[in-house]
N, C-alpha and C positions, 0 to 999 in steps of 0.2 A: 382837219377842221371838225370840231365836235358836232354831232348831230343834234337837231332840236330835241329838247326833252319832252317826252309825252306828258300831257297835263295830268294824267291819272297814275303816274309812276309813284309807287310807295317809297318811303324813306329807305336808306341803307340801314343795316344793322351792324354795329361795331362791337366786336367781342372785347372783353376787358384784358385778355392776355394774362401774363403773370402779374399778380397784384403788387408784388414787391419791385417790379421794374418800372420803366418810364411810361408804360401804356396808359395808366389812369391820368397822369398829368398831361400827356400829349393829346388825349381825347378832349380835355377841356380847352387846350390851346387850339386844336383843330376846329372845334365848334366856334370859337371866337373868330377864327380866320375865315371859315366858310359861311357862317351864319345860315340864313334860310336858302341860300343859293344851292347848297348841296346838303339837304337835311339827312340826319342820321339819328338813330337811337343807340345809346350806349347800354350794353347788356353786361351787368355785373353787380357787385355788392356796393351800394352807396357808401359804406364805411371806408372803402378803399380809395375813394377820391380825395384829392388834396383838401385840407381844411379850408373852409371858406368858399368852396366851389358853389357857384350859383347853379342849382340843379332842380329839376322837377321830375318826380316819379310819374310814369305813365303806365297804362294797362296794356297797350298794344303799340306796335311801331307807328301805326297811322296817327295815333294821338300826338306823336312828336311834331306833326305839322302845325299844331296849334300852339306850340311852345315858343316863347320869345327867342329871337335870334341870338341873344347873348346869354341864354340859359341852356344848360345841357339837359336834354331829355334822357331819362334813365329808366330802363326796364329792369326792375330789381331782380336779382338772383342771389339768394342767401348763400354765403360761404361759411365754413366751419370756424375760421379764425379771422382776426384783423390782419392788417398788412403793415410790415415795417420796411420802408424803402431800403433796398439793397440786400435784404435778408429774406429769401423765400421760406415760406412756412409749409412743410409737407402736408399739413392739415387742409390747405387750400387747393391741393392738386386735383382732387375730384371735382371741385367746383369749376376749375379752369376747363377741364374736359367737358363737363356738362354744358357749360356756356357755348362751346363750339358746336356741340350737337344741337343745342336749342336754336342757335342762330341759323344753322343749315335748315332745320325744320321750318323756321319762319319763312325763309326764302322759298323753300319747296312748296309751302302752303300759299304763296303769293302775297304774304303780308309784308315782306321786305323785298327790295329790288336786288340786293347783292349782299354778300358777307365781306366785311373788311376786318381782318384779324390783326389784333395787336400781338406783339411778340410773346412767345411762350419760352419757358426754360425746360428743356427736355429732361435734364437730370432731376429737377424738382418733381416733374410729373412721374418719372419712373420710380423715384424714391418714395413718393407719397401715395401713388395710386397704381403702381405697376403698369404704367403706360407702355403699351406694346409696340408703339410705332416710332420710327426714327424721327418724325417731326410732323408738323402741321399737314404738309402735302399728302403724306401717306394716310393720315387719319381721315382727311377730307375725301380722298379717293375711296377709302373703305366705306364711309358714310354714303357715298354715291353708288355703292354696289361694286367696289373694286374695279372701277373703270381705269383704263390707261391714261396717264396724265404726263404733262411735261411742265417744267418750271420756266417761265419767261421773266426776264428782267427788262423793264421798259422805262424809258423817259422820252422827252420830246425829240431828242436827237437820235435815239437808237433803241431797237428791240433785239434782244439776244436770247437764244435758247441753248443751254448746254445739253448735249445728248447723253453724256454721263455726268454725274454730279459729285457726290461726296465720297470719292474713292481715291486711294493713292495714285499718284501720277504713273507709277510703275504698272498699275493694273489697267490703265486706260486702253492700251492697244488690244488686249484680249476682250475687254468689256464692250468696246465699240464695234459691234458686229453690224452686218448689213441690216439685220432685222431691227436692232436698236435704233440705228440711224434713220431707217425708213419710217419707223413709228414716230420719231421726233419730228421729221419733216412733215408727215401727213397730219399730225395733230396741230402743228404750227400753222399749216396751210388752212385747215378747217377753222382754227381759232381766229386767224386774221380775217377770214370771211365773216364768221358769225359774230365775233366780239368787237372787231374793229371796223367793220363795214367796208372792207377792201374787197372788191368784187373779183379781181384777178391778182392775187398776191405774188410779189416777186421775192423769192427767197435765195439768199446767198448761203452757200455751204462751205464752211472752212475746211481746209485740209488738216490732216492730223500732224503731218511732219513739217519741218521747215521748208519753205518754198513749195508747199503741197507735194513734197517728195522729189521734186525736180526730175521727173521721169524715172524714178527708181534709184537715183543717186543718193537720196537721203531717206530711204524707206519706201516700201512697196505698197503699203495700205491704200494710199491715195489712188494709185494706178490700178490696182487689182480689185479693190472693193468699192471705194467711194465713186470713182468715175463710172463704172458700169451701172451702179445704183442710180446715179443722177440721170444717165442716159435712159434707163428704163422708166423712171418717173416722168421725165420729159415727154416720152412717147405717150404717156397717159394724159398729157395736157398740162402738167405743172410747169410753171415758169421758174426754173432753177438756174443758178450760176455757180460754177465751181467744178472741182474743189479749188478754192482760192487760197493763196498764201495768207495766213492770218496777219502777217506783219504789214500788209498793204491794203487790207479791206475795211479799215475803220476810220480812215481820214474822211474829211467832209465830202469830197467829190465821189469817193467810193460809196459812202453811205447813201448818197442820192440815187443810187442805182438799184436799191432793194428796200423792201419793207420790213424784213427781219433777217437776222443771221442765225443759222443753226451751227453751233460750234461743237468741237469734238470733246472738250472737257471743261471743267469748272472755270479755271482761271483764264482760259482762252476767251471765254464769254464775259466773265465778270470784270476783268481788269479794264477793258475799254469803257464799259458803261459806268463803272465807278469813277473812272478818270474824267469822263465827260460831265457827269452829274452825280456827285457823291451824295448830296443831301436829298435829291429829288427822285431817285430811282424807286421803282415799284416792282414788287414781286407779284406776278400773276400766275395762277394755276390754270393752264389750258387743258381742255378735255373733260372738265366737269360739266354736269348738266345745269349747274348753277354758277354764278359768277363769284369768284373769290380773288380779292387783292389784299396786299399786305405791305407795310413799309419794309424797305430793304435794309433793316438793321435789327439788332437784337434787343434784349431786355435792358442793357446798359446799367447794370447794378451799380457801377462805380459813380454814376451821376444821378441815380434815381432819387427823387425827392428834393433835389437842389434847385429845380426850376430853371435849369439851363439847357435842357434837351430841346433840340430843334424839331418842330412839328412838320417840317417841309415834306418829308417822305410820306407821312401819314396823310397829310392834306392831299398830296398827289395821288395816293392810293384811293382816297375817297372820290376825287374827281374822275379818275380813270374808271372806277367801278360804275359811277353814274353814267359815263359815256358808253361803257360797254353795255349797260342795261338798255340804254337808248338804242344802240345798234341792234340788239336782239329783238327789240320791239318794232324796229323800222320795217 
């Protein structure tokens, strides 16, 4: 259940993301869907918004609170070029990066409650501005002082954290060390308490192998690494279950027994949540000193500018950021 919102909570700040993607049009749709119930200010170049957008430029996030519910509040940030839907312009890469840093600075200064990021296109940023990070998450962690973070995907039915992310499946057994898994569990535990208001989080830990190794018959990692780690963390007071067979831990009755699942690798975590709520999943970065959420989809160049992209995930990201900000202030 969402916590009551503090009356003095500032608006969210939404970054424009890749101007040639669906981010600008989804920001307009999200404003119309959310209205004044979840106020945010859009940070970007007004030229990149769809033609005919009802918008109002503001000087600070706080000014967005006085903007009509069906009008998009815009905090202008000039870009080098215009935007053509579906075709990223390398000239705009520096602007995309600047907007992310500016949004973080606004939150750190207390002028915004959280950052909601629209999707970026990593290749466009690398080609146009020599972007040195694999993606949003790593850049945000760098802006926060190179703090350790994990990626959580969340919806109403499930929260999942992959301990290893964008690596080949063949590399997972070596990458999934006790240290990596422990860090993922501890950051998840702290995030559930601080950002979701769960006083005593229950965390399920998936096994690496089929049937969680079945006593060594299908792999030894679960028995020799994951089981001792869980026992050690339980002794420190964490409520952990596992290692659990991944094929039986995501049905409704199983999900009722935990608040989040820490998984061994990308698809083990993302397949169940995308199956349960493909349009409403939210990407949350846990471990940051500020709140960051994002829709669980990319730039969608193939449909950008056509007005058919669904705003559900971006709307859910805004609502989740608002609820997380309320939890931190509680």
